[in-house]
ZANUDO-611855 format. One record per residue (C-alpha): residue in three letters; x, y, z. Coordinates in Angstrom, 2 decimals. Layout:
// ZANUDO-611855
['Ala',[X,Y,Z]] ...
END
This chain:
// ZANUDO-611855
['Unk',[21.97,19.53,-13.41]] ['Unk',[23.96,18.18,-10.52]] ['Unk',[24.24,20.58,-7.60]] ['Unk',[27.78,19.31,-7.01]] ['Unk',[29.18,20.63,-10.28]] ['Unk',[30.32,24.26,-10.36]] ['Unk',[30.30,25.80,-13.83]] ['Unk',[28.31,28.42,-15.66]] ['Unk',[25.42,27.47,-17.90]] ['Unk',[24.65,29.58,-21.01]] ['Unk',[22.11,31.86,-19.29]] ['Unk',[23.64,32.06,-15.83]] ['Unk',[24.79,35.68,-16.20]] ['Unk',[21.32,36.79,-17.29]] ['Unk',[19.42,34.59,-14.82]] ['Unk',[18.13,37.46,-12.67]] ['Unk',[17.71,40.17,-15.31]] ['Unk',[13.91,39.77,-15.38]] ['Unk',[13.36,38.65,-11.79]] ['Unk',[10.30,39.61,-9.78]] ['Unk',[10.56,41.33,-6.41]] ['Unk',[8.14,38.67,-5.22]] ['Unk',[10.85,36.05,-4.68]] ['Unk',[10.65,32.29,-4.38]] ['Unk',[11.15,32.64,-0.65]] ['Unk',[7.47,33.70,-0.57]] ['Unk',[6.69,30.12,-1.61]] ['Unk',[8.99,28.71,1.05]] ['Unk',[11.71,27.92,-1.50]] ['Unk',[14.99,29.01,0.08]] ['Unk',[18.71,28.19,-0.05]] ['Unk',[18.46,27.74,-3.80]] ['Unk',[21.22,27.56,-6.37]] ['Unk',[20.68,29.71,-9.49]] ['Unk',[17.10,30.71,-10.30]] ['Unk',[16.52,31.49,-13.98]] ['Unk',[13.79,34.11,-14.29]] ['Unk',[11.66,34.60,-17.41]] ['Unk',[14.26,33.51,-19.94]] ['Unk',[13.61,34.08,-23.64]] ['Unk',[12.90,31.23,-26.05]] ['Unk',[16.46,31.34,-27.38]] ['Unk',[18.02,31.32,-23.92]] ['Unk',[15.85,28.38,-22.91]] ['Unk',[16.85,26.51,-26.08]] ['Unk',[20.49,26.90,-25.10]] ['Unk',[19.83,25.72,-21.56]] ['Unk',[17.83,22.71,-22.80]] ['Unk',[20.53,21.62,-25.23]] ['Unk',[23.28,22.30,-22.68]] ['Unk',[21.50,20.15,-20.08]] ['Unk',[20.78,17.39,-22.61]] ['Unk',[17.04,17.67,-21.96]] ['Unk',[16.21,17.64,-25.69]] ['Unk',[17.52,17.50,-29.23]] ['Unk',[17.43,20.13,-31.96]] ['Unk',[15.63,18.76,-35.03]] ['Unk',[15.80,19.71,-38.70]] ['Unk',[14.43,23.24,-39.30]] ['Unk',[14.50,24.12,-35.62]] ['Unk',[11.89,22.35,-33.47]] ['Unk',[12.99,20.88,-30.17]] ['Unk',[12.42,17.17,-29.51]] ['Unk',[11.94,15.95,-25.94]] ['Unk',[11.03,12.62,-24.39]] ['Unk',[8.67,12.42,-21.44]] ['Unk',[9.75,9.01,-20.16]] ['Unk',[7.15,6.64,-18.77]] ['Unk',[4.48,9.34,-18.69]] ['Unk',[3.51,9.94,-22.32]] ['Unk',[0.03,11.11,-21.32]] ['Unk',[-1.84,12.56,-18.38]] ['Unk',[-1.80,10.54,-15.17]] ['Unk',[-5.56,11.03,-14.71]] ['Unk',[-5.76,8.65,-11.77]] ['Unk',[-3.11,10.61,-9.84]] ['Unk',[-4.88,13.99,-9.64]] ['Unk',[-6.01,15.26,-6.24]] ['Unk',[-7.71,18.33,-4.83]] ['Unk',[-7.05,19.41,-1.26]] ['Unk',[-10.22,19.21,0.80]] ['Unk',[-10.20,22.37,2.87]] ['Unk',[-12.76,24.58,4.55]] ['Unk',[-13.20,27.28,1.90]] ['Unk',[-13.92,24.95,-1.04]] ['Unk',[-15.04,21.53,0.23]] ['Unk',[-18.77,22.22,-0.36]] ['Unk',[-18.14,23.53,-3.90]] ['Unk',[-16.06,20.68,-5.38]] ['Unk',[-17.43,17.77,-7.44]] ['Unk',[-15.71,15.09,-5.35]] ['Unk',[-15.16,11.71,-6.92]] ['Unk',[-13.17,10.01,-9.65]] ['Unk',[-11.83,13.22,-11.20]] ['Unk',[-11.41,15.24,-8.00]] ['Unk',[-10.00,12.88,-5.40]] ['Unk',[-9.79,14.50,-1.98]] ['Unk',[-6.53,14.78,-0.11]] ['Unk',[-6.13,16.31,3.34]] ['Unk',[-4.58,19.64,4.24]] ['Unk',[-2.08,17.81,6.45]] ['Unk',[-0.94,15.59,3.59]] ['Unk',[-0.51,18.59,1.32]] ['Unk',[1.46,20.51,3.94]] ['Unk',[3.73,17.50,4.46]] ['Unk',[4.29,17.26,0.71]] ['Unk',[4.96,20.98,0.40]] ['Unk',[7.57,20.69,3.13]] ['Unk',[9.21,17.87,1.20]] ['Unk',[9.12,19.99,-1.96]] ['Unk',[10.80,22.87,-0.15]] ['Unk',[13.51,20.56,1.16]] ['Unk',[13.95,18.89,-2.22]] ['Unk',[14.55,22.23,-3.97]] ['Unk',[17.28,23.46,-1.62]] ['Unk',[20.59,23.98,-3.45]] ['Unk',[18.91,23.12,-6.77]] ['Unk',[18.53,25.23,-9.90]] ['Unk',[15.01,26.28,-10.84]] ['Unk',[13.33,28.04,-13.77]] ['Unk',[10.55,30.55,-13.22]] ['Unk',[8.02,31.92,-15.68]] ['Unk',[5.71,34.73,-14.59]] ['Unk',[2.81,34.82,-17.03]] ['Unk',[-0.97,34.96,-17.38]] ['Unk',[-3.93,32.70,-18.08]] ['Unk',[-6.91,34.33,-19.78]] ['Unk',[-6.77,36.75,-22.71]] ['Unk',[-9.55,39.02,-21.43]] ['Unk',[-7.89,41.64,-19.16]] ['Unk',[-11.01,41.68,-16.98]] ['Unk',[-10.54,38.01,-16.05]] ['Unk',[-6.81,37.48,-16.62]] ['Unk',[-5.03,35.57,-13.84]] ['Unk',[-1.34,36.08,-13.03]] ['Unk',[0.27,32.66,-12.63]] ['Unk',[3.77,31.53,-11.77]] ['Unk',[5.24,28.32,-13.21]] ['Unk',[8.26,26.97,-11.30]] ['Unk',[10.08,24.08,-12.98]] ['Unk',[13.24,22.07,-12.50]] ['Unk',[13.46,21.33,-16.23]] ['Unk',[14.32,24.08,-18.69]] ['Unk',[12.10,22.55,-21.37]] ['Unk',[9.09,22.65,-19.06]] ['Unk',[9.68,26.37,-18.74]] ['Unk',[9.74,26.74,-22.52]] ['Unk',[6.57,24.65,-22.70]] ['Unk',[4.86,27.04,-20.28]] ['Unk',[6.18,29.99,-22.27]] ['Unk',[4.56,28.52,-25.38]] ['Unk',[1.26,27.75,-23.71]] ['Unk',[0.52,30.79,-21.57]] ['Unk',[0.35,34.54,-22.13]] ['Unk',[3.71,36.19,-21.51]] ['Unk',[5.16,39.67,-21.22]] ['Unk',[8.69,41.03,-21.70]] ['Unk',[7.96,44.31,-19.92]] ['Unk',[10.69,44.65,-17.28]] ['Unk',[8.64,46.80,-14.89]] ['Unk',[5.66,44.47,-15.15]] ['Unk',[7.81,41.43,-14.41]] ['Unk',[9.59,43.16,-11.55]] ['Unk',[6.25,43.90,-9.85]] ['Unk',[4.67,40.56,-10.72]] ['Unk',[2.74,38.80,-7.93]] ['Unk',[1.07,35.48,-8.85]] ['Unk',[-2.48,34.56,-7.91]] ['Unk',[-1.73,30.87,-8.47]] ['Unk',[1.55,28.95,-8.58]] ['Unk',[2.40,25.62,-10.22]] ['Unk',[5.53,23.77,-9.08]] ['Unk',[6.60,21.03,-11.53]] ['Unk',[9.23,18.61,-10.23]] ['Unk',[9.42,15.51,-12.44]] ['Unk',[12.37,14.06,-10.53]] ['Unk',[10.57,14.16,-7.18]] ['Unk',[9.30,10.64,-6.45]] ['Unk',[6.33,10.50,-4.09]] ['Unk',[5.88,7.93,-1.35]] ['Unk',[2.22,6.84,-1.14]] ['Unk',[2.58,5.94,2.53]] ['Unk',[3.83,9.42,3.39]] ['Unk',[2.07,11.56,0.80]] ['Unk',[-1.34,9.89,0.75]] ['Unk',[-1.24,9.20,-2.99]] ['Unk',[-1.91,5.89,-4.73]] ['Unk',[1.33,5.92,-6.70]] ['Unk',[4.69,7.66,-6.87]] ['Unk',[3.15,10.33,-9.13]] ['Unk',[0.89,13.15,-8.05]] ['Unk',[-0.87,16.25,-9.36]] ['Unk',[-2.19,18.00,-6.28]] ['Unk',[-4.20,21.26,-6.39]] ['Unk',[-4.75,23.39,-3.31]] ['Unk',[-7.23,26.23,-3.91]] ['Unk',[-6.85,27.49,-0.36]] ['Unk',[-3.09,27.98,-0.79]] ['Unk',[-3.40,28.83,-4.51]] ['Unk',[-0.68,26.26,-5.25]] ['Unk',[-0.40,23.13,-7.36]] ['Unk',[2.36,20.52,-7.16]] ['Unk',[3.19,18.17,-10.05]] ['Unk',[5.56,15.38,-9.02]] ['Unk',[7.17,12.52,-10.95]] ['Unk',[5.81,13.33,-14.42]] ['Unk',[7.68,14.81,-17.37]] ['Unk',[4.54,15.09,-19.50]] ['Unk',[4.09,18.78,-20.34]] ['Unk',[0.32,18.50,-20.54]] ['Unk',[0.10,18.19,-16.75]] ['Unk',[1.23,21.82,-16.39]] ['Unk',[-1.27,23.08,-18.95]] ['Unk',[-4.20,21.07,-17.62]] ['Unk',[-3.50,22.00,-14.00]] ['Unk',[-3.93,25.67,-14.87]] ['Unk',[-7.07,24.87,-16.88]] ['Unk',[-8.52,23.01,-13.90]] ['Unk',[-7.84,26.03,-11.69]] ['Unk',[-9.66,28.35,-14.09]] ['Unk',[-12.53,25.87,-14.42]] ['Unk',[-13.21,26.40,-10.74]] ['Unk',[-12.39,30.03,-10.03]] ['Unk',[-13.92,31.68,-13.11]] ['Unk',[-17.38,30.26,-12.50]] ['Unk',[-17.68,32.58,-9.51]] ['Unk',[-17.12,35.53,-11.88]] ['Unk',[-19.95,34.46,-14.22]] ['Unk',[-17.54,33.09,-16.82]] ['Unk',[-18.24,29.68,-18.36]] ['Unk',[-14.89,27.82,-18.67]] ['Unk',[-14.94,25.46,-21.65]] ['Unk',[-12.82,22.58,-22.92]] ['Unk',[-13.19,23.65,-26.53]] ['Unk',[-11.44,25.21,-29.47]] ['Unk',[-12.85,28.35,-31.04]] ['Unk',[-12.63,30.30,-34.27]] ['Unk',[-14.36,33.30,-35.81]] ['Unk',[-15.47,34.12,-39.35]] ['Unk',[-15.36,37.40,-41.25]] ['Unk',[-18.83,38.31,-39.93]] ['Unk',[-17.67,37.98,-36.30]] ['Unk',[-19.54,34.66,-36.12]] ['Unk',[-17.82,32.69,-33.38]] ['Unk',[-17.91,28.87,-33.41]] ['Unk',[-17.04,26.63,-30.47]] ['Unk',[-15.76,23.04,-30.84]] ['Unk',[-16.13,20.88,-27.72]] ['Unk',[-14.46,17.50,-27.49]] ['Unk',[-11.90,15.33,-25.78]] ['Unk',[-8.39,14.79,-27.13]] ['Unk',[-8.46,12.92,-30.41]] ['Unk',[-11.91,14.08,-31.53]] ['Unk',[-10.61,16.82,-33.83]] ['Unk',[-10.85,20.04,-31.80]] ['Unk',[-7.47,21.35,-32.89]] ['Unk',[-7.59,20.09,-36.48]] ['Unk',[-11.13,21.24,-37.27]] ['Unk',[-10.77,24.67,-35.71]] ['Unk',[-7.63,25.41,-37.77]] ['Unk',[-9.62,26.60,-40.79]] ['Unk',[-7.84,28.78,-43.39]] ['Unk',[-11.08,30.70,-44.04]] ['Unk',[-11.58,31.63,-40.37]] ['Unk',[-9.42,33.11,-37.62]] ['Unk',[-8.39,30.84,-34.77]] ['Unk',[-9.13,32.17,-31.28]] ['Unk',[-7.60,29.13,-29.56]] ['Unk',[-7.37,25.36,-29.84]] ['Unk',[-8.36,23.97,-26.44]] ['Unk',[-9.51,26.16,-23.54]] ['Unk',[-11.77,29.21,-23.50]] ['Unk',[-14.05,31.34,-21.39]] ['Unk',[-17.50,32.63,-22.37]] ['Unk',[-18.23,35.84,-20.50]] ['Unk',[-20.73,38.68,-20.87]] ['Unk',[-18.15,40.30,-23.16]] ['Unk',[-17.74,37.39,-25.58]] ['Unk',[-15.25,34.53,-25.96]] ['Unk',[-11.59,34.58,-24.91]] ['Unk',[-8.70,32.15,-25.03]] ['Unk',[-7.18,30.96,-21.76]] ['Unk',[-3.83,30.33,-23.43]] ['Unk',[-1.17,31.83,-25.64]] ['Unk',[-0.33,28.66,-27.50]] ['Unk',[-1.49,25.34,-28.93]] ['Unk',[-0.85,21.77,-27.85]] ['Unk',[-1.74,19.59,-30.82]] ['Unk',[-1.69,15.85,-31.24]] ['Unk',[0.57,15.17,-34.25]] ['Unk',[0.61,11.42,-34.79]] ['Unk',[0.24,10.77,-38.53]] ['Unk',[-0.29,14.46,-39.19]] ['Unk',[-0.30,15.26,-42.90]] ['Unk',[0.57,18.38,-44.87]] ['Unk',[-2.50,17.77,-47.03]] ['Unk',[-5.16,17.53,-44.30]] ['Unk',[-3.66,19.71,-41.55]] ['Unk',[-1.30,22.11,-43.37]] ['Unk',[-1.21,24.79,-40.66]] ['Unk',[-0.39,22.47,-37.78]] ['Unk',[1.97,20.41,-39.95]] ['Unk',[3.99,23.56,-40.73]] ['Unk',[4.39,24.22,-36.99]] ['Unk',[6.22,20.91,-36.56]] ['Unk',[8.99,22.28,-38.78]] ['Unk',[9.97,25.51,-37.06]] ['Unk',[12.02,26.97,-34.24]] ['Unk',[10.10,27.43,-31.02]] ['Unk',[7.97,24.31,-31.30]] ['Unk',[8.42,21.54,-28.74]] ['Unk',[7.77,18.03,-30.07]] ['Unk',[6.99,15.49,-27.36]] ['Unk',[7.95,11.87,-28.04]] ['Unk',[8.21,12.37,-31.81]] ['Unk',[10.62,9.95,-33.48]] ['Unk',[13.52,11.44,-35.42]] ['Unk',[16.55,10.26,-37.37]] ['Unk',[19.58,10.94,-35.13]] ['Unk',[21.80,11.64,-38.16]] ['Unk',[19.61,13.86,-40.37]] ['Unk',[17.47,15.10,-37.46]] ['Unk',[14.38,14.79,-39.64]] ['Unk',[11.21,13.86,-37.79]] ['Unk',[8.81,11.02,-38.57]] ['Unk',[5.25,11.88,-37.56]] ['Unk',[3.99,8.43,-38.60]] ['Unk',[6.10,6.50,-36.10]] ['Unk',[4.18,5.64,-32.92]] ['Unk',[6.84,3.46,-31.31]] ['Unk',[6.95,5.69,-28.19]] ['Unk',[3.27,6.63,-28.01]] ['Unk',[0.17,7.39,-30.06]] ['Unk',[-0.02,10.64,-28.11]] ['Unk',[2.82,12.53,-29.81]] ['Unk',[2.37,16.27,-29.27]] ['Unk',[3.50,19.66,-30.52]] ['Unk',[3.52,22.73,-28.30]] ['Unk',[3.87,26.04,-30.13]] ['Unk',[2.90,29.73,-29.75]] ['Unk',[-0.48,30.50,-31.22]] ['Unk',[0.99,33.12,-33.55]] ['Unk',[2.57,30.26,-35.51]] ['Unk',[-0.91,29.74,-37.02]] ['Unk',[-1.25,32.24,-39.92]] ['Unk',[-4.87,33.31,-39.38]] ['Unk',[-5.21,33.85,-35.66]] ['Unk',[-6.79,36.33,-33.27]] ['Unk',[-3.54,37.50,-31.73]] ['Unk',[-5.02,39.03,-28.58]] ['Unk',[-7.18,35.92,-28.03]] ['Unk',[-10.35,37.92,-27.39]] ['Unk',[-13.46,38.34,-29.53]] ['Unk',[-16.18,40.69,-28.29]] ['Unk',[-19.01,38.73,-29.90]] ['Unk',[-20.88,35.59,-28.96]] ['Unk',[-21.02,32.15,-30.60]] ['Unk',[-23.52,31.49,-33.38]] ['Unk',[-22.74,27.77,-33.50]] ['Unk',[-21.73,25.40,-30.70]] ['Unk',[-20.39,22.05,-31.91]] ['Unk',[-20.03,18.93,-29.78]] ['Unk',[-17.42,16.62,-31.33]] ['Unk',[-17.87,12.97,-30.50]] ['Unk',[-15.75,10.08,-31.69]] ['Unk',[-18.25,7.21,-31.95]] ['Unk',[-16.18,4.02,-31.97]] ['Unk',[-19.32,1.88,-32.36]] ['Unk',[-19.90,3.33,-35.85]] ['Unk',[-23.65,3.98,-35.51]] ['Unk',[-24.14,7.70,-34.94]] ['Unk',[-24.82,10.10,-37.84]] ['Unk',[-21.98,12.41,-38.90]] ['Unk',[-23.98,15.46,-37.84]] ['Unk',[-27.20,16.22,-35.95]] ['Unk',[-28.99,19.41,-34.90]] ['Unk',[-29.87,19.67,-31.21]] ['Unk',[-32.59,21.66,-29.49]] ['Unk',[-31.69,23.42,-26.20]] ['Unk',[-32.75,20.49,-24.00]] ['Unk',[-30.87,17.99,-26.15]] ['Unk',[-27.86,20.29,-26.02]] ['Unk',[-27.91,20.15,-22.23]] ['Unk',[-28.36,16.39,-22.24]] ['Unk',[-25.45,15.75,-24.59]] ['Unk',[-23.24,18.33,-22.86]] ['Unk',[-23.74,16.64,-19.50]] ['Unk',[-23.33,13.19,-21.08]] ['Unk',[-20.18,14.08,-23.03]] ['Unk',[-20.21,10.88,-25.05]] ['Unk',[-17.04,10.04,-26.97]] ['Unk',[-14.26,7.46,-27.18]] ['Unk',[-10.90,7.85,-25.54]] ['Unk',[-8.24,7.61,-28.22]] ['Unk',[-5.06,5.60,-27.69]] ['Unk',[-2.34,7.45,-25.81]] ['Unk',[-4.27,10.40,-24.40]] ['Unk',[-4.32,8.86,-20.91]] ['Unk',[-2.04,6.32,-19.28]] ['Unk',[-3.31,2.76,-19.64]] ['Unk',[-5.24,3.11,-22.90]] ['Unk',[-4.60,0.47,-25.54]] ['Unk',[-4.87,0.78,-29.30]] ['Unk',[-8.64,0.23,-29.43]] ['Unk',[-10.70,3.32,-28.50]] ['Unk',[-12.68,3.06,-25.28]] ['Unk',[-16.28,4.25,-25.28]] ['Unk',[-16.70,6.71,-22.46]] ['Unk',[-18.84,9.51,-21.11]] ['Unk',[-16.93,12.60,-20.05]] ['Unk',[-19.20,15.25,-18.57]] ['Unk',[-18.95,18.65,-20.29]] ['Unk',[-16.55,17.00,-22.78]] ['Unk',[-13.79,17.42,-20.20]] ['Unk',[-14.76,15.72,-16.93]] ['Unk',[-11.14,15.32,-15.69]] ['Unk',[-10.81,19.12,-15.60]] ['Unk',[-14.26,20.03,-14.23]] ['Unk',[-14.00,20.87,-10.55]] ['Unk',[-17.64,21.78,-9.96]] ['Unk',[-20.64,19.54,-10.63]] ['Unk',[-21.49,19.22,-14.37]] ['Unk',[-24.98,20.61,-13.78]] ['Unk',[-23.38,23.93,-12.80]] ['Unk',[-21.58,24.22,-16.15]] ['Unk',[-24.63,22.94,-18.09]] ['Unk',[-26.85,25.60,-16.54]] ['Unk',[-24.37,28.30,-17.55]] ['Unk',[-24.21,26.91,-21.09]] ['Unk',[-28.00,26.80,-21.48]] ['Unk',[-28.31,30.39,-20.30]] ['Unk',[-25.82,31.54,-22.93]] ['Unk',[-27.31,29.45,-25.74]] ['Unk',[-30.74,30.90,-25.11]] ['Unk',[-29.59,34.48,-24.60]] ['Unk',[-27.48,34.63,-27.76]] ['Unk',[-29.66,32.35,-29.95]] ['Unk',[-26.79,29.95,-30.66]] ['Unk',[-27.43,26.69,-32.53]] ['Unk',[-25.94,23.50,-31.12]] ['Unk',[-24.74,20.57,-33.25]] ['Unk',[-23.47,17.05,-32.53]] ['Unk',[-20.72,16.06,-34.99]] ['Unk',[-19.40,12.51,-35.11]] ['Unk',[-15.72,12.20,-36.11]] ['Unk',[-15.61,8.46,-35.35]] ['Unk',[-16.31,5.35,-37.40]] ['Unk',[-18.78,4.42,-40.16]] ['Unk',[-19.69,1.03,-41.62]] ['Unk',[-19.02,-0.77,-38.37]] ['Unk',[-17.21,-0.36,-35.08]] ['Unk',[-13.48,0.22,-34.72]] ['Unk',[-11.63,-2.57,-36.50]] ['Unk',[-14.51,-3.24,-38.87]] ['Unk',[-15.56,0.12,-40.29]] ['Unk',[-13.38,3.09,-41.11]] ['Unk',[-12.91,6.57,-39.67]] ['Unk',[-15.18,9.22,-41.16]] ['Unk',[-13.35,11.17,-43.85]] ['Unk',[-12.00,14.46,-42.50]] ['Unk',[-12.99,15.93,-45.86]] ['Unk',[-16.64,15.05,-45.24]] ['Unk',[-16.45,16.44,-41.70]] ['Unk',[-14.95,19.70,-42.93]] ['Unk',[-17.65,20.04,-45.60]] ['Unk',[-20.36,19.44,-43.00]] ['Unk',[-18.87,22.06,-40.73]] ['Unk',[-18.49,24.52,-43.59]] ['Unk',[-22.18,24.04,-44.36]] ['Unk',[-23.03,24.74,-40.70]] ['Unk',[-20.87,27.85,-40.49]] ['Unk',[-22.10,29.19,-43.84]] ['Unk',[-25.74,28.66,-42.90]] ['Unk',[-26.29,26.16,-45.72]] ['Unk',[-27.88,23.57,-43.41]] ['Unk',[-30.61,26.04,-42.52]] ['Unk',[-32.23,25.37,-45.91]] ['Unk',[-32.16,21.59,-46.19]] ['Unk',[-34.64,18.90,-45.18]] ['Unk',[-34.14,17.01,-41.91]] ['Unk',[-35.24,13.64,-40.60]] ['Unk',[-35.83,12.89,-36.92]] ['Unk',[-33.57,10.16,-35.57]] ['Unk',[-35.62,7.19,-34.39]] ['Unk',[-33.72,6.60,-31.14]] ['Unk',[-32.11,9.90,-30.15]] ['Unk',[-34.75,12.27,-31.51]] ['Unk',[-32.24,14.80,-32.84]] ['Unk',[-32.56,16.16,-36.37]] ['Unk',[-30.27,14.78,-39.09]] ['Unk',[-29.94,16.58,-42.43]] ['Unk',[-31.05,14.50,-45.41]] ['Unk',[-28.60,16.30,-47.68]] ['Unk',[-25.60,18.59,-47.45]] ['Unk',[-23.56,20.35,-50.14]] ['Unk',[-20.41,18.41,-51.13]] ['Unk',[-21.31,15.42,-48.93]] ['Unk',[-22.75,12.17,-50.38]] ['Unk',[-26.27,11.53,-49.08]] ['Unk',[-25.33,7.98,-48.06]] ['Unk',[-22.85,9.43,-45.55]] ['Unk',[-25.70,11.16,-43.72]] ['Unk',[-27.51,7.86,-43.17]] ['Unk',[-25.00,5.66,-41.27]] ['Unk',[-27.09,2.47,-41.55]] ['Unk',[-26.45,2.51,-45.32]] ['Unk',[-22.76,1.74,-44.77]] ['Unk',[-23.52,-1.39,-42.72]] ['Unk',[-23.87,-4.66,-44.58]] ['Unk',[-26.17,-6.05,-41.88]] ['Unk',[-28.98,-3.57,-41.00]] ['Unk',[-30.18,-5.69,-38.06]] ['Unk',[-26.69,-5.59,-36.58]] ['Unk',[-26.66,-1.79,-37.02]] ['Unk',[-29.88,-1.30,-35.06]] ['Unk',[-28.72,-3.74,-32.40]] ['Unk',[-25.53,-1.70,-31.89]] ['Unk',[-27.40,1.62,-31.99]] ['Unk',[-29.88,0.38,-29.39]] ['Unk',[-26.99,-0.79,-27.20]] ['Unk',[-25.46,2.69,-27.41]] ['Unk',[-28.80,4.26,-26.41]] ['Unk',[-28.88,1.95,-23.39]] ['Unk',[-25.42,3.15,-22.34]] ['Unk',[-26.54,6.78,-22.60]] ['Unk',[-29.59,6.08,-20.44]] ['Unk',[-27.58,4.23,-17.81]] ['Unk',[-24.90,6.92,-17.66]] ['Unk',[-27.40,9.77,-17.27]] ['Unk',[-28.96,8.22,-14.17]] ['Unk',[-25.99,9.66,-12.30]] ['Unk',[-27.03,13.22,-13.26]] ['Unk',[-30.86,13.02,-13.29]] ['Unk',[-31.28,14.50,-9.83]] ['Unk',[-29.83,17.85,-10.83]] ['Unk',[-31.68,18.14,-14.16]] ['Unk',[-35.15,19.23,-15.21]] ['Unk',[-37.62,16.68,-16.55]] ['Unk',[-37.31,18.32,-20.00]] ['Unk',[-33.58,17.62,-20.07]] ['Unk',[-34.01,14.04,-18.85]] ['Unk',[-36.65,13.46,-21.55]] ['Unk',[-34.24,14.77,-24.22]] ['Unk',[-32.22,11.57,-24.05]] ['Unk',[-32.57,8.54,-26.34]] ['Unk',[-35.30,5.89,-26.30]] ['Unk',[-34.74,2.15,-26.50]] ['Unk',[-35.69,0.50,-29.78]] ['Unk',[-38.40,-1.57,-28.06]] ['Unk',[-40.08,1.65,-26.87]] ['Unk',[-40.12,3.37,-30.27]] ['Unk',[-43.52,3.37,-31.95]] 
END
């Protein structure tokens, strides 16, 4: 909204009804126009439509466009290198250092930029377990970003609680603020800058809602480890016997889809903590990839794309009928839906389960088409594959990705969000696996019969049947074979899954080509792990694959 126009917006009269006594002046934001505090979903809808930030679609979802940033700007994330944290951060590609002086200069520019502007504030929480819950404040210049945060985090409507609210971390999202690399020390005009010393994050020049969500996740990934909580980039669900299952994996590997199981209750779809008490969701909502989503294969998530309260990012719609087209990828492959978690019918509403996982599942999308659809890992192999984090980046999930998946290794299945060294998280995972006797599995949701472009994606029906067999204990009673290169155990049979599916070489016309590709993948694992060997035991290093020439 232009600061030069003087007229009332739909929620202007109610803007301060739920304001905190801890004002924005405490963040150095002064001389502001109207500040809209903790607006309801309906009020935010009205503001969004009024400001032409989005369109109302058929049956009530809100459609927004995120401009040139249709995915995370992974190369534009920085962490302030300051005295209290500099020896605890995993500095490098995913945690680029930026100086305190540069951050202070940027913060001053942010404070000047916001003067006489309208802002939206959401006071909310990250972490469903009251023992570890963090009060956070999300300050946005876009109304739809505020609704996005309201969907994704844990909110309250208690007036007294909101009045007394004091944040422990604050995120300021200003998509119209263009950075100057020469002044701000960034490599582009976009920046996501986290300062743990000041407990503040600044997101500049990006409309993509995921930057807000992932900034908070990154914060928790650092701070919670000092409270003996393992932060995890995973979805989680629980069965009727309180048997928790965790699903690790990068975007596009099936975390959200596979955890939305009608026979089990969803704890959360993306980010969790594993404490001495059990497993808890970090969020209050879901952020699902919806490109080519079908009512047949993903009925629960599909239904969420047709209801009031859901935000659809970059989803194509008919401007006349306002009906959406989930198959159209003209804007991006990374179309997304943000919705409150209670939109899923079978869900753990308080996001907390006081029991520990029985099964831990690593989801990998093997674009080379050589890995088995499922394998059982021993504790050392679990550490090895957790640190390796092998998968393929799917088109659209990060800026710069093309249509063809890119083979990658993402430590802890979420390297861009891991602030400490992967060995720290792996050690915490091993301790929990051993203590609670959890079984770890590697599940391939990628290609069979050849690499991408030659083979085809593994049937989601087969993957679901494999997972059902895991969760029901049916794979405890079948015969296994030891994989020749990786050494993990692969079931020879599984209920409701053709035996040929369990032996990936059977789907290749040329067996020699299969083993050549499999050996090449083993070589990439070995080369990647050299970066982590120093912090690992010999048993973990030995749990990796062997080259075909070295197999007896």
